[in-house]
Phi, psi and omega in degrees: 000125182282172185294322181296315181295320179297317179296321181295319180291320180295331180293342179275351182255136177308138189297330185289345180282334179237012178280196181292157183295324180295316179294321181296315181295317180299315182294315182291321179296318180296322182286322185279327186257002179292132180287133180289346180230140355284167184296328181297320179294320178300315180297322180296317179296319179297320179295322179297316178300315183297317183291324184282329189247346184085000179281127180257119180245120180294140180289147179296151179289124180273146176296147182297142181288131178270151179287132179289132180299136175065020173271168175305324178294325177297311181292327176295320179294320178295322178295315178296319177298323177294322177299312181294315187292319183274315183298311183291319183291317179295322177295322182294329182261021178306318178301318177296317180296322180296313178295319180299314180297319180289327174295325179287324183276319185225075184291340178288328180272319181253082190281331182209175181297311183295315180293327178297316177295323179295318179297314180297318180296320181291319187273325188238352181076183183297323181297333180295338181293338181250025177294129181087016183289332181292307176299330176296311181298310183291317183296313183279342171293314177296319179296317180296322178301312181287320184299307184282318180297312181286333176298314179297322180293309183291327178298315178292319183296312180290328177295320178293322177295319183283330185088159185302319184294312181286330177296316178294326183281322184240041185299326180296321177296324177297315179297317181295315181294318180295317181290322178296316179298319180294321185289329175304316179287319184297323183288335175296324177287326186278324195307311181300319180290324178294321180298313180293320181301311182297318180295318179296320186282333189249351178243100180302134178084357181294309180194162178279327183186208185289320188298319177261340180286322181296311178298322178295320180295314180296321179295324182279317188251347188085162182298322179291340178296338177296337180252018178299327182263018185294320181293311174299327178295316174300319179297330177276312191278326182294309174299321178302311184288323176300315177293321183299314185276315182294315180291324177299312180300319181291317181296314181296318179300317181289328176297313180290331183281321189244332187262334183242116183289339183274137175303150185303318183297337180264354178282152177291156180297324179295321177293319178298320179290326175297320176296320179298316180294315181297315178297321179293322181294313180296319177298324180296325177297315177297320180300316183298317182293315184294320189262001188294317179304316179293329177296319175297321179295316180300314180297318182293313184292324180283343180269324186258120180293129177075008182286154178241172178297322178299320177297320181295316180296319180294319183286314186271325184089153182297314179297321179296327178299326183271337190243333186294119180077007185294313181304317179295322182290328176297314178298315184293311185287324177299310179296317182298312184291320176299316179294323180297313180293324177297313180293317181300311180289328176297321178293320178298318177297320181300322182267004175096017179258156177285158176291165185279141172085175182143185180288127180288129180290156177297161185306320181297315179293323178295321179295317178298318179295323180294318178294322179296322181294333181283337183290000000 
């Protein structure tokens, strides 16, 4: 074997195996006698071996870092999840929302769900079903960001104010207060887009969408006119969101307590997301019923220039406020709310956070967990 071939073969073997005895002994002793704990010492010894002998050892794969609960990154993740869950779902049900708004404004023309779709298809074609999708996407993305992000913030804030014992005892009040506080802020983001959306969807020829509809609306109603419907919007959305979050938390807790024998932490992620969707759908049905009268008011006020709540009640009637367009809205809001919770929790799982809700721990365990979180 010539010198070149011998050198080539040796280059394939780690140098410490055929190097000097002192280097060989040093490397093996360091590797065999290095203490596995703590990990920092192990890494230091491995680096020493590598530097002394030329042996390169790849570092072990570290587990991905999880987001710390209630940290700024946690609230940022909840905000991003809210954008996805609300913006995408509301945009997807734009055809249902379009028919619902027109049934509320002109029930003689849009007499039922099926006939409403037929009228829209005949007059505006398939493209007409997604009229107003841009203000819908932007408005409800902003609303979702504030709704979910601030809900998580206020839920933690009010829980800390109440303390572990009162939080466990009055948890439903915590959910109601947190969701109401979040929705007040969320509707400020939504209101201008909702005003333009309703006008675009219910007044033929007003505008094609947000880009030309917003300037026309401001020219007609003034900038403050964009917030003309803020009080009815609060009247619709605050009860809706309080029901949405409080009932969801209660439904999910009872599903894990009575319907699933396995503790939540031991359930698969797919099962947990299924529970989130089911809990969201049932909560959405309750939301639709509670908030429907105000929804009729919002549609009426944003469609009729200079109209008041009294005009709406006189025109629609008290019974009409509760019933007009309700079946369609139950289907729409149930599906919408179930999908929102599914998407929101799926995003939380994606970034390493637990899904929302579950069995509330007893006060002693909650207090211990609260102290641990502060450490």
